[in-house]
Steps between C-alpha positions, in 0.01 A plus 500: 500500500637838397497783750615857464495673842534875512606692814622842601204716430355751748425867572782750421506878478568674170868504425553177695627159394377144501654171380271236374598137485342209309614146592425234238447136578414217260668649185852487358547866588795571279302407190219751564478861412371689809301810536317735728158640413264720696128574515354805657125513591291549188794457269634221285806298603811660357863401450742650741826323423629170353823316510592233254677169561816677387436792740405754237254746650213721377297754691177702464580862423330604826751315720825534302778639719306423817440120497753224447415137432749231570510117539692251702481161326667318788216613728230473234399864589428814310516842660360844430678786672274802501640842587355853500153351518202714398133476587430387151713189560222378739377164375503125548830375363508157335795272419488323163698212362506412127686203345736587221263348250227734617300234686424413772445825693452529872386779730552571870220600731609862519632737770352844580710806473348824629683833470335762711590769755 
């Protein structure tokens, strides 16, 4: 059974930082592209950042220069370091794993990030 378990969310003031983690179990982690997505209330789920099996990265324009995605294949974990957080970053953040072939895909259960003073 595949599990993606996110952690690290919470309440933070504008300008603050959080580090999200996503621990994967049940997949050969190094062969999966990993990503972070988010969904705010009333909005569609959107891509935040992705990291390939070769550690190439891509970011949404709204988070470039503030967020950093990384992976630790030995620990089967992907991270999202979020700095200079803004109220508009408030959302549920989801971890995603996609095999190199494009299938299968897996999702975590999500972790809430709230940026508010």
